[in-house]
C-alpha positions as CSV (number, residue, x, y, z in Angstrom):
1,X,-21.1,8.6,160.7
2,X,-22.9,5.3,160.3
3,X,-20.7,3.2,158.1
4,X,-21.0,-0.3,156.5
5,X,-17.8,-2.1,155.4
6,X,-17.9,-5.2,153.2
7,X,-14.8,-7.1,153.9
8,X,-13.2,-5.7,157.0
9,X,-11.4,-8.5,158.7
10,X,-8.1,-8.8,157.0
11,X,-5.4,-6.8,155.3
12,X,-6.2,-3.1,154.4
13,X,-9.9,-3.7,155.1
14,X,-9.2,-4.5,158.7
15,X,-6.9,-1.5,159.0
16,X,-9.7,0.7,157.5
17,X,-12.2,-0.6,160.1
18,X,-9.6,0.2,162.9
19,X,-9.2,3.7,161.6
20,X,-13.0,4.3,161.4
21,X,-13.5,3.0,164.9
22,X,-10.7,5.2,166.3
23,X,-12.3,8.2,164.5
24,X,-15.6,7.5,166.5
25,X,-17.8,6.2,163.7
26,X,-20.6,3.7,164.1
27,X,-19.2,0.8,162.1
28,X,-20.8,-2.5,160.9
29,X,-18.6,-5.1,159.1
30,X,-20.3,-7.5,156.7
31,X,-18.4,-10.7,155.8
32,X,-18.9,-14.4,155.4
33,X,-17.9,-14.8,159.0
34,X,-14.9,-17.0,158.3
35,X,-12.2,-14.7,159.6
36,X,-12.1,-13.7,163.2
37,X,-11.4,-10.1,164.2
38,X,-10.3,-8.5,167.4
39,X,-12.6,-5.4,167.4
40,X,-14.7,-6.7,170.2
41,X,-17.9,-4.7,170.8
42,X,-16.5,-1.6,169.0
43,X,-18.2,-2.8,165.8
44,X,-21.4,-4.6,164.8
45,X,-21.1,-7.7,162.6
46,X,-23.3,-9.2,159.9
47,X,-22.6,-12.6,158.4
48,X,-23.7,-12.5,154.8
49,X,-22.9,-13.5,151.2
50,X,-21.9,-10.4,149.1
51,X,-23.2,-12.1,146.0
52,X,-26.7,-12.6,147.5
53,X,-29.2,-10.0,146.4
54,X,-31.4,-11.0,149.4
55,X,-28.6,-10.4,151.9
56,X,-27.9,-7.0,150.4
57,X,-31.5,-5.9,150.7
58,X,-31.5,-7.0,154.4
59,X,-28.6,-4.7,155.0
60,X,-30.3,-1.9,153.1
61,X,-33.2,-1.8,155.6
62,X,-31.1,0.8,157.3
63,X,-29.6,4.0,155.9
64,X,-25.8,4.4,155.8
65,X,-23.7,7.5,155.5
66,X,-20.9,5.6,153.8
67,X,-20.7,2.1,152.4
68,X,-17.2,0.6,151.7
69,X,-17.2,-2.3,149.2
70,X,-13.9,-4.1,149.2
71,X,-15.4,-7.4,147.8
72,X,-17.3,-6.5,144.7
73,X,-15.8,-8.4,141.7
74,X,-18.5,-8.4,139.0
75,X,-21.2,-6.4,137.3
76,X,-23.9,-8.5,138.9
77,X,-22.5,-7.7,142.4
78,X,-22.7,-4.0,141.5
79,X,-26.2,-4.2,140.1
80,X,-27.4,-5.9,143.3
81,X,-25.8,-3.1,145.4
82,X,-27.4,-0.4,143.3
83,X,-30.8,-2.0,143.7
84,X,-30.4,-2.5,147.4
85,X,-28.9,0.8,148.5
86,X,-30.8,3.2,146.2
87,X,-31.9,6.1,148.6
88,X,-30.1,4.3,151.5
89,X,-26.5,5.6,151.2
90,X,-24.8,8.9,151.2
91,X,-21.6,7.8,149.5
92,X,-20.5,4.5,148.1
93,X,-16.7,3.7,148.1
94,X,-15.9,0.9,145.7
95,X,-12.4,-0.6,145.9
96,X,-11.3,-1.1,142.3
97,X,-7.9,-1.8,140.8
98,X,-5.0,-0.8,138.5
99,X,-6.2,-3.9,136.5
100,X,-9.0,-1.8,134.9
101,X,-6.3,-0.3,132.7
102,X,-5.2,-2.1,129.5
103,X,-2.6,0.6,128.5
104,X,1.0,0.1,129.4
105,X,4.4,1.8,129.2
106,X,3.5,5.1,131.0
107,X,1.9,6.6,134.1
108,X,-1.8,5.9,133.9
109,X,-4.4,8.6,134.6
110,X,-8.1,8.1,135.4
111,X,-9.2,9.0,131.9
112,X,-7.3,6.0,130.4
113,X,-10.3,3.9,131.4
114,X,-13.6,5.7,131.2
115,X,-16.3,3.6,132.9
116,X,-19.1,6.1,132.1
117,X,-19.0,4.9,128.5
118,X,-17.9,1.3,128.8
119,X,-20.4,-1.2,127.4
120,X,-22.0,-3.1,130.2
121,X,-22.2,-6.9,130.0
122,X,-23.9,-8.6,132.9
123,X,-22.5,-11.7,134.7
124,X,-21.1,-13.0,137.9
125,X,-17.6,-13.3,139.2
126,X,-16.8,-16.6,137.4
127,X,-17.8,-15.1,134.0
128,X,-14.9,-12.7,133.8
129,X,-11.2,-12.4,134.6
130,X,-10.3,-10.1,137.5
131,X,-9.6,-7.0,135.4
132,X,-12.8,-7.2,133.3
133,X,-14.9,-7.9,136.4
134,X,-13.6,-4.7,137.9
135,X,-14.1,-2.7,134.7
136,X,-17.7,-3.9,134.4
137,X,-18.5,-3.3,138.0
138,X,-17.2,0.3,137.7
139,X,-19.3,0.8,134.5
140,X,-22.4,-0.4,136.3
141,X,-21.8,1.8,139.3
142,X,-21.2,5.0,137.3
143,X,-23.9,4.4,134.7
144,X,-26.6,3.0,136.9
145,X,-26.3,4.2,140.5
146,X,-28.4,7.1,141.7
147,X,-26.1,7.8,144.7
148,X,-22.5,9.2,144.7
149,X,-19.8,6.7,144.0
150,X,-16.0,6.8,144.1
151,X,-14.0,4.0,142.6
152,X,-10.6,3.8,144.2
153,X,-8.1,2.2,141.9
154,X,-5.2,0.7,143.8
155,X,-2.0,-0.9,142.5
156,X,-0.6,-3.9,144.2
157,X,-1.0,-3.4,148.0
158,X,1.9,-4.5,150.2
159,X,2.4,-4.9,153.9
160,X,3.5,-7.2,156.6
161,X,-0.1,-8.5,156.7
162,X,-0.3,-9.3,153.0
163,X,-1.9,-12.7,152.9
164,X,-0.9,-13.2,149.3
165,X,2.8,-13.2,150.1
166,X,3.8,-11.4,146.9
167,X,6.8,-9.5,148.2
168,X,7.7,-12.4,150.5
169,X,7.8,-14.6,147.4
170,X,10.9,-12.7,146.1
171,X,12.6,-12.7,149.5
172,X,12.1,-16.4,149.9
173,X,13.3,-17.2,146.4
174,X,16.5,-15.1,146.8
175,X,17.3,-16.6,150.1
176,X,16.8,-20.1,148.7
177,X,18.8,-19.3,145.6
178,X,15.9,-20.1,143.4
179,X,15.2,-18.6,140.0
180,X,12.7,-15.7,139.7
181,X,11.0,-15.2,136.3
182,X,10.9,-11.6,135.4
183,X,10.5,-10.7,131.7
184,X,11.6,-7.1,131.8
185,X,13.8,-5.7,134.6
186,X,13.6,-2.2,133.2
187,X,9.8,-2.0,133.6
188,X,8.7,0.4,136.2
189,X,6.1,-0.5,138.9
190,X,4.2,1.3,141.7
191,X,2.7,0.1,144.9
192,X,0.8,1.3,148.0
193,X,1.2,0.1,151.5
194,X,-1.7,-1.5,153.4
195,X,-1.6,1.3,156.0
196,X,-1.8,3.9,153.3
197,X,-4.6,2.2,151.4
198,X,-6.6,2.1,154.6
199,X,-5.8,5.8,155.3
200,X,-6.8,6.7,151.8
201,X,-10.1,4.8,152.0
202,X,-11.0,6.5,155.3
203,X,-10.1,9.9,153.8
204,X,-12.0,9.5,150.5
205,X,-15.1,8.2,152.2
206,X,-15.4,10.5,155.3
207,X,-13.2,13.6,154.7
208,X,-13.3,14.3,150.9
209,X,-15.9,15.3,148.4
210,X,-14.2,13.3,145.6
211,X,-16.4,11.1,143.4
212,X,-15.8,9.2,140.2
213,X,-12.6,7.1,139.5
214,X,-9.5,8.0,141.5
215,X,-6.0,6.5,141.5
216,X,-4.4,5.9,144.8
217,X,-0.7,4.9,144.9
218,X,2.4,5.9,146.8
219,X,4.6,8.6,145.2
220,X,7.5,7.3,143.1
221,X,8.1,4.0,141.3
222,X,10.8,1.3,141.1
223,X,12.3,-0.4,138.2
224,X,12.1,-4.1,138.7
225,X,15.8,-4.6,138.6
226,X,16.3,-1.9,141.2
227,X,13.7,-3.6,143.4
228,X,15.6,-6.8,143.1
229,X,18.8,-5.0,144.1
230,X,17.0,-3.8,147.3
231,X,16.2,-7.4,148.1
232,X,19.8,-8.5,147.3
233,X,21.2,-5.9,149.7
234,X,18.7,-6.8,152.4
235,X,19.5,-10.5,152.1
236,X,23.1,-10.4,151.3
237,X,22.4,-12.8,148.5
238,X,22.5,-12.5,144.7
239,X,19.1,-12.9,143.0
240,X,18.8,-15.4,140.1
241,X,16.6,-13.5,137.8
242,X,15.7,-15.0,134.4
243,X,13.3,-13.9,131.7
244,X,11.8,-17.3,131.4
245,X,11.3,-19.8,134.2
246,X,8.8,-22.5,135.4
247,X,5.4,-21.1,136.1
248,X,5.7,-21.5,139.9
249,X,8.9,-19.3,139.8
250,X,7.3,-16.5,137.8
251,X,7.4,-13.2,139.8
252,X,4.0,-11.8,140.9
253,X,5.5,-8.5,139.8
254,X,6.7,-9.8,136.4
255,X,5.2,-7.2,134.1
256,X,6.5,-6.9,130.5
257,X,6.0,-3.1,130.3
258,X,5.9,-0.2,132.7
259,X,2.6,-0.2,134.6
260,X,1.8,2.2,137.4
261,X,-0.7,4.9,138.4
262,X,-0.6,8.7,138.3
263,X,-2.0,9.9,141.6
264,X,-2.2,13.6,140.7
265,X,-6.0,13.7,141.0
266,X,-6.0,12.6,144.6
267,X,-3.0,14.8,145.5
268,X,-4.8,17.8,144.0
269,X,-7.8,17.0,146.2
270,X,-5.6,17.2,149.3
271,X,-4.3,13.7,150.1
272,X,-0.6,13.4,150.9
273,X,0.9,10.2,149.8
274,X,4.0,8.5,151.2
275,X,7.0,8.0,149.0
276,X,7.6,4.5,148.0
277,X,11.3,4.8,148.6
278,X,10.7,5.6,152.3
279,X,8.6,2.5,153.2
280,X,9.4,-0.3,150.8
281,X,13.0,-0.9,151.9
282,X,11.8,-1.1,155.5
283,X,9.1,-3.7,154.5
284,X,11.7,-5.8,152.7
285,X,13.9,-5.6,155.8
286,X,10.9,-6.7,157.9
287,X,10.4,-9.8,155.7
288,X,14.1,-10.7,155.8
289,X,14.3,-10.3,159.6
290,X,11.4,-12.7,160.0
291,X,13.0,-15.6,158.2
């Protein structure tokens, strides 16, 4: 397959590209060119601005079997993509987010946010917060695109290569005996690993007929207090968890209510997810061992 990947030089995007190359696909990665990669001549590269309509139309001079879009954050980005790739793509895989859901306190299914009927408001990335930008981009793709689209809704993605350092934040704070702000230890949260996110994207784009919104998250969840106990066990140090702390000590996982994805749709379509309890303790141990 001839495949274009927007954002394929770090985190799960880089792992996706590696999987696609290994599978024998003809892969082009399109980025701003600011992050080096080690793919050598196994991929083609295009330096571009994802928010530029002109740059997108240049890429759409060719036809693509699959386009992966990991860096679309606004309805304007989506509108530009639709205009450029109309009749030029077999399937468009848009990386969306758990943040499209406003509901809390239960497992969230795809129908809890319906982009097919969501009112479209145009604007660029700076006009909306992250969740609203993703909601509107989904709405544009599903209401306006003339090609098949799948929107993959990921929870927080974790891995040793996580440049945001969200899990590492907790390990560092526990080891330093610093407070961690967490408003509700009983809230349940889900995750997906960067390896599994890449595997899912490859599957949904090249091996599955799925379209529409789809949740992708590891099986099982953790209560936040149980997650902190894992870190305490791995570090041999008691965590100082408080409901209210200084802003710079607030947990990146500090949700007030249970907030996780139901992955039944993807499982029914044939994808086999890992269990969170199998890989998260190992990742915590990795971060601890590297201190």
